[in-house]
C-alpha positions in Angstrom: 137.2 99.4 62.7 137.7 102.9 64.2 135.8 104.5 61.3 132.9 102.1 61.8 132.8 102.9 65.5 132.7 106.7 64.9 129.8 106.3 62.5 127.9 104.0 64.8 128.1 106.4 67.8 127.1 109.6 66.2 124.7 111.7 68.2 121.2 110.5 67.6 118.4 112.8 66.8 115.3 110.7 67.4 112.4 111.8 69.6 113.6 109.8 72.6 117.1 111.1 72.2 115.9 114.7 71.9 113.7 114.3 75.1 116.6 112.8 77.1 119.1 115.2 75.7 116.9 118.2 76.7 116.9 117.0 80.3 120.6 116.3 80.2 121.4 119.8 78.9 119.3 121.5 81.6 119.4 119.0 84.5 118.6 121.5 87.2 115.5 122.6 85.3 114.4 119.0 84.8 114.9 118.2 88.4 113.1 121.3 89.6 110.1 120.4 87.4 110.1 116.9 88.9 110.4 118.3 92.5 107.4 120.5 91.9 105.3 117.7 90.4 106.2 115.2 93.1 105.7 117.8 95.9 102.2 118.5 94.7 101.4 114.8 94.3 103.0 113.9 97.7 101.4 116.7 99.7 97.9 115.9 98.2 98.2 112.1 98.6 100.0 111.9 101.9 99.5 115.2 103.5 95.8 115.7 102.9 96.0 119.5 102.7 92.5 120.9 103.1 90.9 117.4 103.4 91.6 113.7 103.8 94.8 111.9 102.8 94.8 109.2 100.2 94.7 106.5 102.9 91.7 108.2 104.6 89.8 108.2 101.3 90.3 104.5 100.7 87.5 102.0 100.8 87.7 98.3 101.6 85.1 95.7 100.8 84.9 92.3 99.4 84.9 92.6 95.6 81.5 91.8 94.1 79.8 91.4 90.8 76.2 91.7 89.6 74.3 88.4 90.1 72.0 86.4 92.3 74.1 87.1 95.4 73.8 90.9 95.2 70.1 90.7 94.2 69.3 88.4 97.1 71.2 90.6 99.5 69.2 93.7 98.3 66.0 91.8 99.0 67.0 90.9 102.5 68.2 94.5 103.1 64.7 95.9 102.2 64.1 99.5 101.2 65.2 101.1 104.4 67.8 103.4 102.7 71.4 103.9 103.7 72.4 102.6 107.1 75.5 102.0 109.2 75.5 99.2 111.8 77.8 98.5 114.7 77.5 95.4 116.9 78.7 94.4 120.4 79.3 90.7 120.7 79.5 89.1 124.1 80.3 85.4 124.7 80.6 83.8 128.1 77.8 85.9 129.6 74.4 84.5 130.4 71.8 86.7 128.5 69.5 86.4 131.6 72.2 87.8 134.0 70.8 90.8 135.8 74.1 92.7 135.7 74.4 92.3 132.0 70.8 93.4 131.5 71.4 96.5 133.5 74.5 97.4 131.4 72.6 97.0 128.1 69.6 98.9 129.4 71.8 101.8 130.3 73.2 101.6 126.8 69.7 101.7 125.3 68.9 104.8 127.2 72.0 106.6 126.0 71.5 105.4 122.4 67.9 106.8 122.5 69.4 110.3 122.6 71.3 109.7 119.4 69.4 111.0 116.3 68.1 108.4 113.7 69.6 105.6 115.8 68.0 102.3 116.7 69.4 99.7 119.1 68.2 96.1 119.1 68.7 94.6 122.6 67.6 91.0 123.0 68.1 91.1 126.7 65.4 93.7 127.0 62.7 91.5 125.5 60.9 89.1 127.9 61.2 85.5 127.1 58.3 83.3 126.0 56.4 81.2 128.7 58.5 78.2 127.9 61.7 80.1 128.5 62.7 80.4 124.8 63.7 83.5 123.0 61.3 85.4 120.7 62.0 83.8 117.3 62.9 87.1 115.6 65.6 87.7 118.2 67.0 84.1 118.3 69.9 84.9 115.9 71.1 87.4 118.5 71.6 84.7 121.2 74.6 82.5 121.0 74.2 79.0 119.8 75.1 77.6 123.2 72.9 80.2 125.0 75.9 81.8 126.6 76.2 85.1 124.8 74.4 87.8 122.9 74.7 90.5 120.2 73.6 94.1 120.5 73.2 95.9 117.2 72.9 99.6 116.8 71.9 101.1 113.4 72.3 104.7 112.3 70.0 105.6 109.3 70.5 108.3 106.8 67.9 111.0 106.2 66.3 111.6 102.8 68.5 109.1 101.0 71.7 110.5 102.4 74.4 108.5 104.1 74.3 108.2 107.9 75.8 111.1 109.8 79.5 110.1 110.6 79.4 112.0 113.9 76.4 110.0 115.0 78.1 106.8 114.0 81.2 107.8 116.1 78.9 108.6 119.1 77.3 105.2 118.8 80.7 103.5 118.6 81.7 105.4 121.8 78.6 104.2 123.6 79.1 100.6 122.6 82.8 100.7 123.6 81.8 102.1 127.0 79.4 99.2 127.5 82.0 96.7 126.3 84.5 98.0 128.8 81.9 97.7 131.6 81.0 94.2 130.6 84.7 93.1 130.5 85.1 94.5 134.0 81.9 92.7 135.3 82.8 89.4 133.5 86.6 89.1 133.3 86.4 85.6 131.7 84.0 86.6 128.9 84.9 87.7 125.4 83.4 91.2 124.5 84.2 92.9 121.3 82.7 95.7 119.2 82.7 95.6 115.4 81.1 96.6 112.2 81.6 97.6 108.6 83.3 100.9 109.4 85.7 99.4 111.9 86.6 96.5 109.5 87.4 99.0 106.8 89.6 101.1 109.1 91.4 97.9 110.2 92.1 96.8 106.7 93.3 100.2 105.6 95.6 100.3 108.6 97.0 96.9 107.7 97.4 98.0 104.1 99.6 100.9 105.3 101.6 98.5 107.5 102.0 96.0 104.6 103.2 98.9 102.4 105.8 100.0 104.9 106.9 96.5 105.6 107.3 95.7 101.9 109.3 98.8 101.2 111.4 98.2 104.3 112.3 94.7 103.1 112.7 95.5 99.4 114.5 98.8 99.2 117.7 97.9 101.2 118.1 94.6 99.3 117.5 96.4 96.0 120.2 98.9 96.9 122.6 96.1 97.8 122.0 94.3 94.5 122.5 97.6 92.6 125.7 98.2 94.5 127.0 94.9 93.3 125.9 95.7 89.8 127.4 99.2 89.6 130.0 99.2 92.3 129.1 102.7 93.5 126.4 104.5 95.5 125.7 107.2 92.9 124.9 104.8 90.1 123.0 102.5 92.4 120.9 105.3 93.8 119.7 106.7 90.5 117.2 103.8 89.8 115.9 104.1 93.3 115.3 107.8 92.9 113.4 107.1 89.7 111.3 104.4 91.5 110.3 106.7 94.3 109.3 109.4 91.8 107.1 106.9 89.9 105.5 105.7 93.1 104.8 109.2 94.5 103.4 110.2 91.1 101.2 107.1 90.9 99.9 107.7 94.5 99.1 111.3 93.5 97.2 110.1 90.5 95.2 107.6 92.7 94.4 110.5 95.0 92.8 112.2 92.1 90.9 109.1 91.1 89.3 108.9 94.6 87.2 111.9 93.6 85.8 109.9 90.6 85.4 106.4 92.1 86.1 104.3 95.2 89.7 103.1 95.5 90.3 99.9 97.4 93.2 99.5 99.8 94.6 96.6 97.6 95.2 99.0 94.8 97.8 101.0 96.8 100.0 97.9 97.4 99.7 96.8 93.8 100.6 100.2 92.4 103.5 100.5 94.8 104.9 97.1 93.9 104.5 97.6 90.2 106.0 101.1 90.3 109.0 99.9 92.3 109.6 97.0 90.0 109.2 98.7 86.7 111.2 101.8 87.6 114.1 99.9 89.1 114.2 97.8 85.9 114.2 100.9 83.7 116.7 102.8 85.8 119.1 99.8 85.8 118.8 99.6 82.0 119.4 103.3 81.5 122.4 103.6 83.8 124.0 100.4 82.5 123.5 101.4 78.9 124.8 104.9 79.6 128.0 103.5 81.1 128.4 101.2 78.1 127.8 104.0 75.5 130.1 106.4 77.4 133.0 103.9 77.4 132.4 102.8 73.8 133.7 106.1 72.3 136.8 108.0 73.2 136.2 111.4 74.6 135.3 113.2 77.8 133.5 116.3 79.0 129.9 117.5 79.1 129.2 117.2 75.3 130.5 113.7 75.2 128.4 112.8 78.2 125.2 114.3 76.7 125.9 112.5 73.4 126.1 109.2 75.3 122.9 110.0 77.1 121.2 110.6 73.7 122.4 107.3 72.3 121.3 105.6 75.5 117.8 107.0 75.1 117.7 105.9 71.5 118.6 102.3 72.3 117.7 101.6 76.0 115.0 104.2 75.9 113.4 102.5 72.9 113.4 99.2 74.9 111.9 101.0 77.9 109.2 102.6 75.8 108.2 99.2 74.2 108.3 97.5 77.6 106.2 100.2 79.2 103.7 100.1 76.4 103.5 96.3 76.6 102.9 96.5 80.4 100.2 99.2 79.7 98.5 96.8 77.2 98.5 94.1 79.9 96.9 96.6 82.3 94.4 97.7 79.7 93.2 94.1 79.6 91.9 94.6 83.1 89.4 97.1 81.8 87.6 94.3 80.0 86.4 92.9 83.4 83.2 94.0 85.0 84.1 94.3 88.7 85.0 97.9 89.5 88.1 96.8 91.4 89.7 95.5 88.2 89.2 98.8 86.5 90.6 100.8 89.4 93.7 98.6 89.5 94.1 99.1 85.7 93.9 102.9 86.2 96.5 102.7 89.0 98.8 100.5 87.0 98.5 102.7 83.9 99.3 105.8 86.0 102.4 104.4 87.6 103.6 102.9 84.3 103.4 106.3 82.7 105.3 107.8 85.5 107.9 105.1 85.3 108.5 105.6 81.6 108.6 109.4 81.9 110.9 109.2 84.9 113.3 106.9 83.0 113.4 109.2 80.0 113.6 112.6 81.7 114.5 112.3 85.4 117.2 109.6 85.0 119.0 111.5 82.1 119.1 114.6 84.3 120.6 112.6 87.2 123.1 111.0 84.7 124.1 114.4 83.5 124.6 115.8 87.0 126.6 112.8 88.1 129.2 113.3 85.4 132.2 111.0 85.0 131.8 109.6 88.5 129.3 107.1 87.0 131.8 105.5 84.7 134.8 105.6 87.0 135.3 102.6 89.3 133.4 103.1 92.5 134.8 103.2 96.0 133.5 99.7 96.7 135.7 98.2 94.0 138.8 99.2 96.0 137.7 97.1 99.0 139.6 93.8 99.0 137.5 90.9 97.7 134.5 93.2 96.8 136.0 94.4 93.6 136.3 90.8 92.3 132.6 90.2 93.2 131.5 93.4 91.4 133.6 92.5 88.3 131.8 89.1 88.2 128.3 90.5 88.7 128.6 94.1 87.5 126.7 95.6 84.6 129.6 95.7 82.2 129.5 92.2 80.6 132.5 90.9 78.6 132.1 89.9 75.0 132.2 86.3 76.1 130.9 85.1 79.5 128.6 82.7 81.4 125.4 83.7 79.4 127.0 83.3 76.0 128.6 80.0 77.0 125.3 78.7 78.4 123.5 79.8 75.2 126.0 77.9 73.0 125.5 74.8 75.1 121.8 75.1 74.7 122.2 75.6 71.0 123.8 72.2 70.6 120.5 70.5 71.4 117.8 73.2 71.0 114.9 70.8 70.5 115.8 68.7 73.5 116.2 71.8 75.8 113.0 73.3 74.5 110.9 70.2 75.2 112.6 69.5 78.6 112.2 73.1 79.8 108.6 73.1 78.7 108.0 69.8 80.5 109.5 71.2 83.7 107.3 74.2 83.6 104.2 72.1 82.9 105.2 69.8 85.9 105.5 72.8 88.2 102.2 74.1 87.0 100.4 70.7 87.4 98.7 71.6 90.7 96.7 74.1 88.6 94.5 71.1 87.7 93.1 71.1 91.2 92.6 74.9 91.4 89.7 76.1 93.6 88.9 79.8 93.6 88.1 81.7 96.8 87.6 85.3 98.0 90.4 85.7 100.6 89.1 89.2 101.7 86.2 87.2 103.2 87.8 84.0 104.3 91.2 85.1 105.7 91.0 88.2 107.8 94.5 88.4 109.3 94.9 87.7 113.1 96.6 91.1 113.3 93.4 92.9 112.4 91.7 94.7 115.3 88.5 93.1 114.1 89.7 89.5 114.0 88.4 88.6 117.5 85.1 90.2 116.8 84.6 88.3 113.5 85.9 85.0 114.9 83.6 85.3 118.0 80.5 85.9 115.8 81.4 83.2 113.3 82.1 80.6 116.0 79.1 81.2 118.2 76.3 82.9 116.3 75.6 80.8 113.3 72.4 82.5 112.4 73.8 86.0 112.7 77.2 85.4 111.0 77.5 86.1 107.3 76.5 82.7 105.8 78.6 81.0 103.2 75.4 79.9 101.4 71.9 81.1 101.9 68.5 80.7 100.1 66.4 83.7 99.5 62.7 83.6 98.7 59.7 85.9 98.8 57.5 83.7 101.0 58.0 81.3 104.0 56.2 78.5 102.1 58.6 78.8 99.2 61.6 78.8 101.6 60.4 75.5 103.2 59.7 73.9 99.8 63.1 74.8 98.4 64.9 73.7 101.6 63.6 70.1 101.3 65.1 70.0 97.8 68.4 71.6 98.7 68.9 69.2 101.7 69.6 66.5 99.2 72.4 68.3 97.4 75.8 66.7 98.1 77.9 68.7 100.5 74.9 70.3 102.3 75.4 69.5 106.0 72.3 71.2 107.4 69.7 74.0 106.9 68.6 76.6 109.3 65.0 77.7 109.9 63.6 80.2 107.4 63.7 83.7 108.9 62.0 86.8 107.6 64.4 89.6 106.7 63.7 92.8 104.8 61.5 92.0 101.9 62.1 88.2 101.8 62.9 85.1 103.7 66.4 83.7 104.3 67.4 80.1 105.0 71.0 79.5 105.9 72.7 76.5 104.2 75.5 75.0 106.3 78.4 73.6 104.3 82.0 72.8 104.6 84.0 75.9 103.5 85.9 73.9 101.0 82.7 72.7 99.3 80.8 76.0 99.3 81.5 77.2 95.8 80.5 73.8 94.3 77.3 73.6 96.4 76.3 77.1 95.2 76.7 75.9 91.6 74.8 72.7 92.2 71.9 74.5 93.8 71.7 77.1 91.1 71.7 74.3 88.5 68.3 73.1 89.7 66.5 76.2 91.0 62.7 76.1 91.6 60.1 77.7 89.4 59.2 80.4 92.0 61.3 83.6 92.5 64.5 82.5 94.3 68.1 83.5 94.8 71.2 81.9 96.2 73.3 84.4 98.2 76.1 84.3 100.8 79.9 84.7 100.6 80.5 81.7 98.5 77.7 82.7 96.1 79.4 86.1 95.8 82.6 84.3 94.9 80.8 82.3 92.2 79.2 85.5 90.8 82.6 87.3 90.8 84.3 84.3 89.1 81.6 84.1 86.4 81.9 87.9 85.9 85.6 87.6 85.4 85.3 84.7 83.1 83.0 86.7 80.9 85.7 89.3 80.5 88.5 86.8 79.7 88.0 86.6 75.9 88.1 90.4 75.4 91.0 90.8 77.9 93.0 88.0 76.1 92.3 89.6 72.8 93.5 93.1 74.0 96.6 91.7 75.6 97.6 89.2 72.9 96.8 91.5 69.9 98.5 94.5 71.5 101.6 92.4 72.4 101.9 91.0 68.9 101.6 94.4 67.3 104.2 96.0 69.6 106.7 93.1 69.2 106.1 93.1 65.5 106.9 96.8 65.3 110.0 96.2 67.2 111.3 93.1 65.5 109.6 92.8 62.1 108.7 89.2 62.9 105.3 87.5 63.3 106.8 84.4 64.9 108.8 86.1 67.7 105.6 87.6 69.3 103.9 84.2 69.1 106.9 82.6 70.8 106.8 85.2 73.5 103.1 84.5 74.2 103.8 80.8 74.5 106.8 81.2 76.8 104.9 83.6 79.0 101.9 81.3 79.3 104.2 78.5 80.5 105.8 80.6 83.2 102.6 82.1 84.4 100.9 78.7 84.5 103.8 77.4 86.6 103.5 80.3 89.0 99.8 79.6 89.5 100.7 76.0 90.1 103.1 77.0 92.9 100.3 79.2 94.3 97.9 76.3 94.4 100.5 74.0 96.0 101.5 76.6 98.6 98.2 78.2 99.6 95.3 76.0 98.6 97.1 72.8 99.6 98.6 74.6 102.7 102.3 74.0 102.1 103.3 77.6 102.7 101.3 77.9 106.0 104.2 77.3 108.3 106.6 79.5 106.3 104.3 82.4 105.8 102.3 82.2 109.1 98.7 81.7 108.0 96.0 79.3 109.1 95.7 76.8 106.2 92.2 75.7 107.4 90.9 79.2 106.5 92.4 79.2 103.0 89.9 77.4 100.7 91.5 78.3 97.4 93.4 80.9 95.4 91.9 84.3 95.5 90.1 84.9 92.2 91.5 88.4 91.9 95.0 87.2 92.4 94.6 84.9 89.3 93.6 87.8 87.1 96.2 90.2 88.4 99.0 87.6 88.2 98.2 86.9 84.5 98.0 90.7 83.7 101.1 91.9 85.7 103.1 88.7 85.4 102.7 88.9 81.6 103.7 92.5 81.6 106.8 91.8 83.6 107.7 88.8 81.5 107.5 91.0 78.4 109.8 93.5 80.2 112.7 90.9 80.0 111.6 89.8 76.6 112.2 93.3 75.4 115.6 93.5 77.0 116.8 90.4 75.2 115.1 91.0 71.9 116.5 94.6 71.6 120.1 93.2 72.0 119.5 90.3 69.6 118.0 92.7 67.0 120.9 95.1 67.4 123.3 92.2 66.6 121.2 91.0 63.7 120.9 94.5 62.2 124.7 94.8 62.3 125.0 91.6 60.2 125.7 89.0 62.9 124.4 85.5 62.0 121.3 84.4 63.8 122.8 81.9 66.3 125.6 84.2 67.2 123.2 87.1 67.6 121.2 85.1 70.1 124.3 84.3 72.1 125.4 87.9 72.0 122.0 89.1 73.0 121.9 86.9 76.0 125.4 87.8 77.0 124.8 91.5 76.7 121.4 91.5 78.5 121.9 88.5 80.9 123.5 90.5 83.8 120.9 93.2 83.7 118.0 90.8 83.4 119.4 88.7 86.3 120.0 91.8 88.5 116.6 93.4 87.6 114.9 90.0 88.1 116.4 89.5 91.6 115.3 93.0 92.6 111.7 92.3 91.3 111.7 89.0 93.2 112.8 90.8 96.4 110.1 93.5 95.9 107.3 91.0 95.6 108.6 88.7 98.2 108.7 91.8 100.5 105.0 92.4 99.9 104.3 88.7 100.4 105.4 89.2 104.1 102.3 91.4 104.6 99.2 90.4 106.5 96.5 90.8 103.8 96.0 87.5 102.1 95.3 88.9 98.7 98.6 90.8 98.8 100.5 87.8 100.2 99.2 85.5 97.4 99.9 88.1 94.7 103.4 88.8 96.0 104.2 85.1 95.9 102.7 84.5 92.5 104.5 87.4 90.9 107.8 86.6 92.6 107.7 83.0 91.4 106.6 84.1 87.9 109.6 86.5 87.6 112.0 83.9 89.1 110.9 81.3 86.6 110.9 83.7 83.7 114.5 85.0 84.4 115.9 81.5 84.8 114.2 78.7 83.0 112.5 80.8 80.3 115.1 83.5 79.4 118.2 81.4 79.9 117.0 78.1 78.5 113.6 78.2 76.7 114.0 81.4 74.7 117.5 80.7 73.2 116.6 77.0 72.6 113.3 77.8 70.9 114.8 80.6 68.8 117.7 78.4 67.7 115.5 75.4 67.0 113.2 77.4 64.8 115.7 79.9 63.6 114.7 79.5 59.9 111.2 80.8 60.6 111.8 82.9 63.8 112.1 86.2 61.9 109.5 85.4 59.3 106.5 87.6 58.4 104.4 87.9 55.3 105.6 90.3 52.7 102.8 92.8 53.3 103.7 92.8 57.0 107.4 93.3 56.1 106.4 96.4 54.1 104.4 97.7 57.0 107.4 97.2 59.3 109.7 99.0 56.8 107.3 102.0 56.9 106.0 102.0 60.5 108.4 99.9 62.5 110.2 101.8 65.3 113.9 102.1 65.0 116.8 103.9 66.6 116.6 107.6 65.9 
């Protein structure tokens, strides 16, 4: 037995071992290199040396796709070139009030001095003899006649963007007038808003959500790791690796801002993913190092470095496979047309790369510097009562424990457990059958936004000026009136506005219930007239975005499924194991979307999470795509953890059923600890204000929770036991490929 052990734990010489050993032998050099890289990334992204910071370079707009909605909007915009508009909304003020007219006239005089600026003031235009407003200005008067809009527009010159300084000057003048009107009419609502202010507000909320998410997640993550490792040094190493991956990812995103627009949502997604993956990888490396160090007698620097090398060959191999699988899931996002999906993919790929390199270079350097303190019982274990808790939940699992006993119980009735678990997951996912898609960046501006009052005032009181959910666009007024008569008969259409000339066409607003908007758009488009016509509006943009994403699904699914099958085959030599992994992940992801529908679309999370259920008309279409991509990647993370342990046991000659039990026992504590941390990370981000981040946080937290419990503890061992005779099967030609190209220790 002793001889076998000495052979098993010889110093490995594979590429991962050599990489980690190089960092372990020169830890100060490795740390210095990381400090330099992270200092550059951090200073550029967060310090903005010589220019804007990453957050100042962010953009925020409703994700769109090519289609009728964008074409119709271009027609209504005309050929006036680039412009920037700001609007003052006043409600509770009579447009014919002399004091209000004097204030707006003074504003018009000041705005006249601003270059390339035009102010539209409905109070300055005399009314018609019958007392009504000039038709062209009617949208600028409140529906109840007790309010008005003032819109200032700054135009660019020779195709250039509008001058930012002029836009700022216009904002200052509008703000001055708003303050004056509030003083003159204390009971009125007066707000200033526009595209620039909305972007600034959302970027600010994104920063706050990021800080709030980290504030919630990091302390709880540290607490969980203290219970796992029993000491602050071991618990801190995964967090250091996570912060390195996040800063590196933000630095990469800063570079990407010079190539393409980066949306605020990407920052939160990259941070959450980087935090989750890096903590997972750090936990695995530290835990495996402690196991390898204790598995062989010896002490001192060389013994420690040899243990780090073996850790990299075993746990590092799992991390590499896991990271590559997550990267494959992120690559699937490149198959989708919307720019936002591709930007998210770039961000996810960047932070995944940093997470892998951090785990294989920075963590080994920290392990080497920490020395024997990592394997000695921590100070916390000497606290009465705490030591017992740590021994129960710590990373060092006994040969026989709760996970192996649970697995053996599952193995008594594998078919029954498989079918029962699948049935539960299908039941949890059943609300998916009523799924409605929405665009939460349009529908659910948080009340904490500085633009919330502006948007609400316009939407509630200026139906013709507010961004319509559905609108008809034609080239002529006659076509608009002809089409309106047909559309009025479409189920769900409540009323139609008067056709109004805008830009190079005519727009007719279609009033619908927000919950019916997407369906109404599809019904109208199914029977469009023979003359040139377009359906636009926020719901039409949602339909175009959904159609665009659906067109990318086949290619994305092919990339993700094929890439996963190849990677898992190279790891296990089986064709059935990868197919089993795909089925199990699909069940858990479907269940998480079902919870999302139940909680958000059906409003059951409204009280708990503090949102207005009446403004949530479905699950954000982007959340669906990102949940399947990242949820799948995280599920494969734990699949790798289990399979690597099962494969080790099988390769050492352990029978299949016993190998499954050993694999679950050896990986169960780490998977549970890592899963709890991931759940906390995403739950922390779900406390944010931006609805897309809130929904994504909930979806991924639920996906990981289901995966680490029902899937990994019940479904996986039951299915692998039930089908054990074919689980490790592959055609002979594939076995030969695996024998030649499969990745192994060393």
